[in-house]
All heavy atoms as an XYZ file, in Angstrom:
698
protein
N      15.934     23.882     43.539
C      16.809     24.159     44.759
C      18.161     24.592     44.324
O      18.753     23.945     43.471
C      16.825     22.910     45.638
C      17.310     23.133     47.051
S      18.949     22.770     47.564
C      19.697     21.735     46.431
N      18.677     25.589     45.061
C      20.051     26.140     44.684
C      20.653     26.640     46.004
O      20.031     27.296     46.728
C      19.891     27.219     43.623
C      21.317     27.644     43.118
C      21.052     28.673     42.037
N      20.601     29.900     42.621
C      20.854     31.132     42.094
N      21.574     31.226     41.049
N      20.482     32.186     42.580
N      21.883     26.235     46.205
C      22.672     26.790     47.338
C      23.243     28.118     47.042
O      24.051     28.210     46.086
C      23.760     25.763     47.804
C      24.456     26.321     48.943
C      23.166     24.408     48.002
N      22.812     29.232     47.790
C      23.401     30.550     47.512
C      24.646     30.781     48.207
O      25.489     31.598     47.738
C      22.308     31.578     47.936
C      20.988     31.485     47.175
C      20.028     32.441     47.818
C      21.127     31.617     45.728
N      25.019     30.094     49.323
C      26.186     30.320     49.981
C      26.197     29.840     51.396
O      25.133     29.337     51.913
N      27.269     29.887     52.167
C      27.269     29.422     53.542
C      27.871     30.692     54.362
O      28.988     31.121     54.028
C      28.133     28.201     53.783
C      27.559     26.969     53.016
C      28.247     27.950     55.316
C      28.478     25.702     53.120
N      27.115     31.224     55.213
C      27.557     32.340     55.981
C      28.030     31.982     57.352
O      27.667     30.897     57.899
C      26.298     33.386     56.072
C      25.701     33.809     54.801
C      24.434     34.666     55.018
O      23.885     34.573     56.057
O      24.076     35.191     53.981
N      28.783     32.827     57.940
C      29.299     32.649     59.290
C      30.068     31.338     59.407
O      29.917     30.631     60.376
C      28.245     32.767     60.365
C      27.695     34.070     60.369
O      28.255     35.111     60.089
N      26.436     34.144     60.833
N      30.794     30.939     58.319
C      31.533     29.666     58.224
C      32.734     29.748     59.229
O      33.492     30.584     59.087
C      31.996     29.507     56.870
C      32.553     28.010     56.652
C      31.612     26.939     56.895
C      32.991     27.960     55.123
N      32.761     28.741     60.155
C      33.807     28.718     61.091
C      34.421     27.296     61.142
O      33.640     26.335     61.083
C      33.321     29.060     62.519
C      32.832     30.498     62.622
C      32.254     30.742     64.004
O      32.132     29.929     64.810
N      31.939     32.089     64.204
N      35.720     27.205     61.271
C      36.334     25.935     61.352
C      36.585     25.520     62.818
O      37.099     26.427     63.617
C      37.700     25.922     60.632
C      38.374     24.535     60.633
C      39.586     24.432     59.798
N      40.143     23.165     59.940
C      41.274     22.797     59.485
N      41.964     23.575     58.713
N      41.775     21.659     59.653
N      36.344     24.330     63.189
C      36.603     23.910     64.640
C      37.933     23.149     64.646
O      38.303     22.507     63.727
C      35.488     22.822     65.003
O      34.173     23.463     64.921
N      38.683     23.289     65.749
C      39.909     22.723     65.911
C      39.728     21.168     66.065
O      38.762     20.795     66.800
C      40.604     23.251     67.042
C      41.176     24.677     66.799
O      41.380     25.008     65.598
O      41.246     25.508     67.757
N      40.564     20.434     65.492
C      40.521     18.977     65.580
C      41.957     18.421     65.794
O      42.880     18.935     65.208
C      39.942     18.404     64.362
O      39.951     16.959     64.428
N      42.074     17.467     66.540
C      43.389     16.831     66.776
C      43.793     15.908     65.715
O      44.997     15.537     65.569
C      43.355     15.987     68.092
C      43.016     16.767     69.344
C      44.027     17.763     69.653
O      45.242     17.559     69.453
N      43.700     18.912     70.213
N      42.901     15.543     64.863
C      43.165     14.640     63.661
C      43.364     15.548     62.457
O      42.456     16.261     61.979
C      42.035     13.652     63.430
C      41.739     12.842     64.787
C      42.306     12.697     62.296
C      40.571     11.968     64.712
N      44.563     15.494     61.895
C      44.911     16.432     60.766
C      44.172     16.189     59.571
O      44.139     17.120     58.725
C      46.449     16.426     60.581
C      46.972     15.226     60.044
C      47.098     15.061     58.630
C      47.339     14.187     60.743
C      47.599     13.937     58.021
C      47.865     13.000     60.301
C      48.018     12.859     58.823
N      43.669     14.977     59.292
C      43.042     14.705     57.933
C      41.516     14.876     58.018
O      40.786     14.613     57.030
C      43.318     13.303     57.421
C      43.134     12.117     58.495
C      41.879     11.639     58.350
C      44.068     11.726     59.360
C      41.538     10.569     59.370
C      43.732     10.680     60.169
C      42.483     10.165     60.173
O      42.263      9.147     61.032
N      41.004     15.314     59.152
C      39.558     15.661     59.210
C      39.457     17.230     59.577
O      40.039     17.645     60.569
C      38.879     14.843     60.327
C      38.962     13.401     59.970
C      37.381     15.265     60.414
C      38.361     12.397     61.032
N      38.652     17.890     58.765
C      38.360     19.281     59.036
C      36.924     19.431     59.315
O      36.057     18.987     58.617
C      38.729     20.125     57.800
C      40.211     20.067     57.563
C      40.594     20.850     56.301
N      40.106     20.165     55.133
C      39.774     20.755     53.980
N      39.905     22.011     53.798
N      39.381     20.019     52.950
N      36.517     20.133     60.464
C      35.215     20.281     60.868
C      34.785     21.754     60.728
O      35.536     22.643     61.087
C      34.974     19.797     62.290
C      35.288     18.393     62.465
C      35.137     17.892     63.934
N      35.723     16.711     64.193
C      35.332     15.511     63.834
N      34.259     15.377     63.049
N      35.995     14.328     64.216
N      33.571     22.069     60.197
C      33.038     23.347     60.028
C      31.614     23.438     60.517
O      30.895     22.514     60.635
C      33.094     23.717     58.515
C      34.529     23.684     57.887
C      34.950     22.515     57.252
C      35.232     24.865     57.890
C      36.218     22.611     56.695
C      36.443     24.888     57.264
C      36.927     23.728     56.655
O      38.174     23.693     56.030
N      31.205     24.706     60.780
C      29.813     25.010     61.029
C      29.418     26.341     60.469
O      30.321     27.211     60.293
C      29.596     25.028     62.569
O      30.298     26.015     63.183
N      28.274     26.509     60.097
C      27.832     27.796     59.489
C      26.338     27.833     59.197
O      25.522     26.877     59.618
N      25.882     28.741     58.457
C      24.460     28.933     58.104
C      24.367     28.817     56.623
O      24.827     29.744     55.852
C      23.884     30.228     58.733
C      24.007     30.239     60.228
C      22.479     30.405     58.183
C      23.599     31.480     60.873
N      23.688     27.821     56.105
C      23.526     27.635     54.664
C      22.287     28.566     54.125
O      21.283     28.475     54.742
C      23.337     26.248     54.270
N      22.533     29.282     53.146
C      21.527     30.037     52.474
C      21.019     29.192     51.218
O      21.816     29.100     50.323
C      21.931     31.447     52.136
C      20.858     32.373     51.679
C      21.469     33.689     51.483
C      21.030     34.844     52.290
N      20.184     34.814     53.387
N      19.792     28.763     51.205
C      19.295     27.857     50.235
C      18.021     28.502     49.510
O      17.094     28.902     50.236
C      18.917     26.496     50.832
C      20.035     25.894     51.527
C      18.384     25.597     49.726
C      19.779     24.808     52.396
N      18.028     28.539     48.232
C      16.947     29.072     47.439
C      16.032     27.913     47.092
O      16.356     27.009     46.329
C      17.417     29.678     46.225
C      16.372     30.313     45.379
C      16.828     31.021     44.177
O      17.957     30.756     43.690
O      16.079     31.821     43.650
N      14.814     27.819     47.649
C      13.857     26.884     47.348
C      12.792     27.410     46.250
O      12.919     28.680     46.019
C      13.105     26.474     48.667
C      14.024     25.893     49.696
C      13.162     25.621     50.981
C      14.646     24.597     49.246
N      11.955     26.648     45.744
C      11.034     27.176     44.748
C      10.145     28.327     45.184
O       9.781     29.223     44.442
C      10.205     25.945     44.329
C      11.011     24.793     44.629
C      11.896     25.177     45.788
N       9.816     28.348     46.508
C       8.850     29.390     46.965
C       9.495     30.369     47.919
O       8.962     31.434     48.169
C       7.735     28.773     47.664
C       6.770     27.994     46.817
C       5.700     27.441     47.468
C       4.786     26.519     46.597
N       3.672     25.957     47.270
N      10.666     30.171     48.450
C      11.392     31.044     49.413
C      12.888     30.851     49.476
O      13.397     29.895     48.814
C      10.795     30.713     50.803
O      11.039     29.443     51.255
N      13.489     31.599     50.293
C      14.950     31.424     50.569
C      15.006     31.119     52.022
O      14.513     31.877     52.921
C      15.792     32.747     50.285
C      17.149     32.506     50.736
C      15.703     33.063     48.779
N      15.689     29.985     52.385
C      15.799     29.550     53.721
C      17.241     29.633     54.255
O      18.250     29.491     53.510
C      15.378     28.054     53.819
C      13.968     27.768     53.551
C      13.056     27.988     54.705
O      13.494     27.992     55.918
O      11.889     28.400     54.409
N      17.315     29.973     55.512
C      18.610     29.900     56.268
C      18.522     28.802     57.193
O      17.712     28.714     58.063
C      18.864     31.252     56.963
C      19.138     32.394     56.005
O      19.495     32.134     54.897
O      18.934     33.559     56.440
N      19.502     27.874     57.160
C      19.525     26.710     58.059
C      20.944     26.499     58.586
O      21.848     26.629     57.891
C      18.951     25.485     57.398
O      18.937     24.458     58.301
C      19.827     25.112     56.162
N      21.040     26.296     59.929
C      22.343     25.975     60.452
C      22.801     24.545     60.101
O      21.946     23.645     59.995
C      22.190     26.024     61.956
C      20.716     26.109     62.175
C      20.027     26.401     60.926
N      23.947     24.470     59.715
C      24.634     23.148     59.317
C      25.979     23.005     59.951
O      26.601     23.940     60.366
C      24.753     23.058     57.722
C      25.786     24.060     57.156
C      23.453     23.058     56.990
C      26.201     23.900     55.769
N      26.427     21.720     60.051
C      27.791     21.422     60.339
C      28.243     20.327     59.452
O      27.378     19.481     59.085
C      27.902     21.072     61.875
O      27.119     19.893     62.086
N      29.536     20.335     59.110
C      30.000     19.276     58.207
C      31.431     19.089     58.496
O      32.130     19.877     59.115
C      29.722     19.586     56.735
C      30.463     20.934     56.274
C      31.673     20.788     55.649
C      29.805     22.145     56.414
C      32.254     21.971     55.214
C      30.398     23.257     55.920
C      31.689     23.259     55.328
N      31.911     17.847     58.020
C      33.327     17.548     58.145
C      33.832     17.069     56.819
O      33.008     16.346     56.011
C      33.584     16.514     59.283
O      32.969     15.322     58.954
N      35.022     17.350     56.556
C      35.712     16.774     55.302
C      36.855     15.889     55.696
O      37.750     16.328     56.392
C      36.181     17.919     54.335
C      34.930     18.939     54.097
C      36.896     17.444     53.133
C      35.532     20.250     53.302
N      36.772     14.722     55.270
C      37.803     13.643     55.665
C      38.498     13.276     54.400
O      37.922     13.031     53.383
C      37.204     12.569     56.377
C      38.196     11.434     56.803
C      37.550     10.368     57.557
O      36.429     10.422     57.896
O      38.272      9.353     57.754
N      39.811     13.254     54.466
C      40.693     12.844     53.336
C      41.312     11.458     53.680
O      41.884     11.333     54.740
C      41.778     13.862     53.025
C      42.554     13.549     51.781
S      43.820     14.734     51.336
C      42.963     16.277     51.526
N      41.194     10.515     52.766
C      41.726      9.256     52.983
C      43.212      9.218     52.492
O      43.804     10.205     52.047
C      40.881      8.057     52.386
C      40.875      8.128     50.838
O      41.612      8.926     50.164
O      40.063      7.365     50.297
N      43.876      8.045     52.646
C      45.252      7.943     52.320
C      45.530      8.175     50.827
O      46.623      8.341     50.401
C      45.821      6.634     52.790
S      45.017      5.227     52.016
N      44.572      7.949     49.963
C      44.665      8.139     48.530
C      44.384      9.601     48.040
O      44.421      9.961     46.879
C      43.858      7.129     47.744
C      44.260      5.702     47.969
C      43.312      4.775     47.301
C      45.666      5.387     47.620
N      43.959     10.383     49.018
C      43.609     11.774     48.567
C      42.139     12.067     48.340
O      41.742     13.075     47.849
N      41.289     11.009     48.399
C      39.892     11.126     48.122
C      39.255     11.805     49.302
O      39.529     11.499     50.497
C      39.295      9.814     47.902
C      39.797      9.107     46.685
O      40.213      9.644     45.796
N      40.005      7.701     46.867
N      38.296     12.716     49.067
C      37.602     13.475     50.127
C      36.236     13.014     50.291
O      35.499     12.742     49.263
C      37.629     14.953     49.786
C      39.063     15.474     49.822
C      39.005     17.056     49.524
C      40.412     17.539     49.493
N      40.511     18.896     49.089
N      35.652     12.886     51.527
C      34.322     12.527     51.803
C      33.775     13.568     52.750
O      34.459     14.044     53.658
C      34.113     11.117     52.333
O      34.855     11.061     53.606
N      32.517     13.901     52.489
C      31.904     14.943     53.274
C      30.782     14.346     54.034
O      29.932     13.614     53.587
C      31.354     16.127     52.363
C      30.614     17.115     53.216
C      32.442     16.724     51.601
N      30.774     14.643     55.362
C      29.610     14.198     56.216
C      28.955     15.523     56.705
O      29.478     16.377     57.269
C      30.227     13.491     57.440
S      29.009     12.912     58.621
N      27.598     15.566     56.389
C      26.808     16.753     56.541
C      25.697     16.503     57.583
O      25.046     15.520     57.538
C      26.257     17.153     55.196
C      25.295     18.357     55.143
C      25.961     19.624     55.570
C      24.663     18.466     53.827
N      25.491     17.516     58.505
C      24.414     17.495     59.394
C      23.623     18.805     59.223
O      24.067     19.868     59.508
C      24.967     17.394     60.814
C      23.888     17.323     61.847
O      22.762     16.757     61.561
O      24.100     17.768     62.895
N      22.376     18.649     58.813
C      21.516     19.769     58.762
C      20.654     19.903     60.019
O      20.016     18.931     60.431
C      20.491     19.672     57.581
C      21.273     19.488     56.265
C      19.570     20.753     57.430
C      20.472     19.205     54.984
N      20.731     21.036     60.734
C      20.304     21.052     62.101
C      18.842     21.695     62.192
O      18.428     21.855     63.339
C      21.219     21.880     62.946
C      22.606     21.179     62.969
C      23.704     22.063     63.586
O      23.466     23.290     63.780
N      24.835     21.501     63.740
N      18.322     21.986     61.096
C      16.876     22.523     61.041
C      16.160     21.823     59.968
O      16.582     21.553     58.871
C      16.937     24.003     60.808
C      15.623     24.776     60.714
C      15.817     26.180     60.337
C      14.524     26.829     59.790
N      14.739     28.103     59.269
N      14.885     21.440     60.397
C      13.998     20.821     59.334
C      13.538     21.826     58.256
O      13.004     22.826     58.630
C      12.769     20.206     60.030
C      12.040     19.318     59.062
C      10.915     18.555     59.837
O      10.887     18.646     61.057
N      10.170     17.813     59.106
N      13.642     21.452     56.958
C      13.261     22.303     55.905
C      12.206     21.493     55.130
O      12.259     20.349     54.950
C      14.461     22.640     54.980
C      15.503     23.517     55.715
C      14.044     23.365     53.749
C      16.689     23.850     54.998
N      11.228     22.276     54.654
C      10.060     21.654     53.885
C      10.528     21.535     52.428
O      10.128     22.179     51.458
C       8.817     22.562     53.935
C       7.619     21.872     53.283
O       7.597     20.662     53.269
O       6.745     22.659     52.909
N      11.450     20.537     52.219
C      11.992     20.204     50.903
C      12.636     18.746     51.082
O      13.063     18.399     52.139
C      13.059     21.088     50.565
C      13.535     21.094     49.054
C      12.698     21.672     48.051
C      14.667     20.337     48.693
C      13.083     21.623     46.734
C      15.043     20.281     47.290
C      14.154     20.931     46.358
O      14.497     20.774     45.085
N      12.476     17.866     50.070
C      13.100     16.548     50.132
C      14.616     16.572     50.623
O      15.334     17.331     50.077
C      12.985     15.954     48.730
C      11.851     16.776     48.098
C      11.930     18.169     48.763
N      14.912     15.721     51.518
C      16.249     15.676     52.243
C      17.315     15.229     51.208
O      18.449     15.902     51.211
C      16.155     14.845     53.407
C      17.413     14.862     54.286
C      17.712     16.238     54.864
C      17.250     13.858     55.479
N      17.120     14.233     50.415
C      18.242     13.757     49.617
C      18.781     14.813     48.592
O      19.941     15.036     48.436
C      17.813     12.423     48.898
C      17.725     11.240     49.939
C      17.292      9.912     49.027
C      19.101     10.949     50.501
N      17.865     15.428     47.786
C      18.404     16.425     46.856
C      19.046     17.629     47.616
O      19.979     18.200     47.153
C      17.205     16.883     46.041
C      16.062     15.985     46.432
C      16.426     15.244     47.675
N      18.483     17.962     48.722
C      19.046     19.063     49.594
C      20.411     18.721     50.073
O      21.353     19.521     49.777
C      18.090     19.265     50.755
C      18.482     20.391     51.736
C      18.288     21.685     50.941
C      17.632     20.525     52.910
N      20.697     17.481     50.618
C      22.004     17.125     51.084
C      22.972     16.974     49.839
O      24.099     17.419     49.979
C      21.913     15.860     51.828
C      21.348     15.922     53.200
C      21.464     14.645     53.949
C      22.740     14.563     54.623
N      22.726     13.471     55.597
N      22.488     16.488     48.741
C      23.370     16.366     47.516
C      23.846     17.696     47.069
O      25.004     17.853     46.773
C      22.613     15.557     46.435
C      23.430     15.432     45.219
C      22.696     14.737     44.124
C      23.536     14.523     42.920
N      22.777     14.246     41.672
N      22.883     18.677     47.045
C      23.256     20.043     46.631
C      24.180     20.662     47.557
O      25.163     21.366     47.077
N      24.063     20.479     48.814
C      24.841     21.154     49.788
C      26.361     20.445     49.697
O      27.349     21.232     49.769
C      24.317     20.978     51.214
C      23.291     21.992     51.551
C      22.601     21.648     52.852
C      23.947     23.358     51.674
N      26.387     19.185     49.586
C      27.695     18.507     49.548
C      28.366     18.852     48.264
O      29.698     19.174     48.229
C      27.465     16.885     49.612
C      27.087     16.618     51.037
C      28.762     16.230     49.193
C      26.719     15.124     51.293
N      27.694     19.000     47.103
C      28.324     19.484     45.891
C      28.970     20.866     46.002
O      29.976     21.147     45.549
C      27.322     19.337     44.720
C      27.103     17.972     44.205
C      26.079     17.919     43.237
O      25.462     18.872     42.824
O      25.851     16.736     42.704
N      28.171     21.714     46.743
C      28.597     23.152     46.910
C      29.820     23.155     47.844
O      30.788     23.890     47.538
C      27.463     23.908     47.511
C      27.817     25.374     47.795
C      27.850     26.275     46.782
C      28.226     25.747     49.077
C      28.231     27.646     47.014
C      28.569     27.118     49.310
C      28.503     28.038     48.304
N      29.807     22.296     48.866
C      30.907     22.292     49.821
C      32.284     21.813     49.017
O      33.305     22.317     49.175
C      30.622     21.409     50.999
C      29.583     22.087     51.820
C      31.872     20.992     51.789
C      28.989     21.173     52.881
N      32.052     20.712     48.227
C      33.180     20.171     47.514
C      33.789     21.229     46.459
O      34.971     21.386     46.387
C      32.889     18.915     46.784
C      32.674     17.789     47.837
C      33.923     18.445     45.840
C      32.075     16.464     47.356
N      32.888     21.966     45.885
C      33.327     22.986     44.877
C      34.047     24.119     45.657
O      35.037     24.717     45.158
C      32.262     23.521     44.030
O      31.405     24.247     44.748
N      33.526     24.573     46.795
C      34.107     25.618     47.573
C      35.573     25.066     48.093
O      36.458     25.924     48.051
C      33.209     25.886     48.818
C      31.972     26.699     48.373
C      32.330     28.097     47.916
O      32.798     28.886     48.586
O      31.937     28.391     46.719
N      35.638     23.883     48.452
C      36.909     23.317     48.942
C      37.921     23.284     47.778
O      39.094     23.666     47.948
C      36.802     21.991     49.572
C      37.980     21.432     50.182
O      38.689     22.217     50.884
O      38.312     20.269     49.926
N      37.450     22.819     46.670
C      38.328     22.762     45.478
C      38.818     24.099     45.028
O      39.993     24.289     44.593
C      37.533     22.191     44.258
C      38.344     21.748     43.067
C      37.638     21.133     41.999
N      36.853     20.002     42.473
C      35.456     19.900     42.303
N      34.835     20.858     41.664
N      34.816     18.831     42.836
N      37.977     25.200     45.195
C      38.360     26.577     44.831
C      39.215     27.159     45.939
O      39.725     28.350     45.731
C      37.185     27.444     44.522
C      36.409     26.930     43.288
C      37.071     27.126     42.048
O      37.786     28.125     41.845
O      36.962     26.315     41.147
N      39.302     26.581     47.130
C      40.149     27.114     48.199
C      39.354     28.209     49.073
O      40.079     29.089     49.613
N      38.013     28.238     49.015
C      37.246     29.247     49.697
C      36.928     28.963     51.154
O      36.273     29.709     51.883
C      36.105     29.533     48.903
C      36.377     30.141     47.542
C      35.058     30.652     46.944
N      35.287     30.870     45.513
C      34.610     30.431     44.537
N      33.577     29.546     44.714
N      34.973     30.703     43.282
N      37.257     27.676     51.628
C      36.928     27.251     52.963
C      38.115     27.689     53.871
O      39.225     27.707     53.457
C      36.774     25.759     53.061
C      35.487     25.198     52.278
C      35.394     23.724     52.477
C      34.253     25.838     52.833
N      37.816     28.091     55.104
C      38.884     28.503     56.060
C      39.851     27.361     56.270
O      39.470     26.181     56.428
C      38.111     28.837     57.321
C      36.662     29.048     56.940
C      36.462     28.244     55.683
N      41.075     27.639     56.412
C      42.052     26.673     56.652
C      42.258     26.332     58.127
O      42.051     27.085     59.025
C      43.431     27.072     56.092
S      43.522     27.220     54.325
């Protein structure tokens, strides 16, 4: 399983400045096919600067959920670290 990218990524406005909410369509390469699934996630920063990601996959995919979520969260964190997420 490999995350190819997140398309149509949009940031939702939030009144809380340390939580950023996003939605988009994740493009995921599975062993037999490439799946597009709608996702929404939020990135929350605590007072020490640590970031936590809460992910919601909105379509059922025929693949184990834990490795799928782990791969997506790692991709989201690396995109945020590189500055590729909308501000």
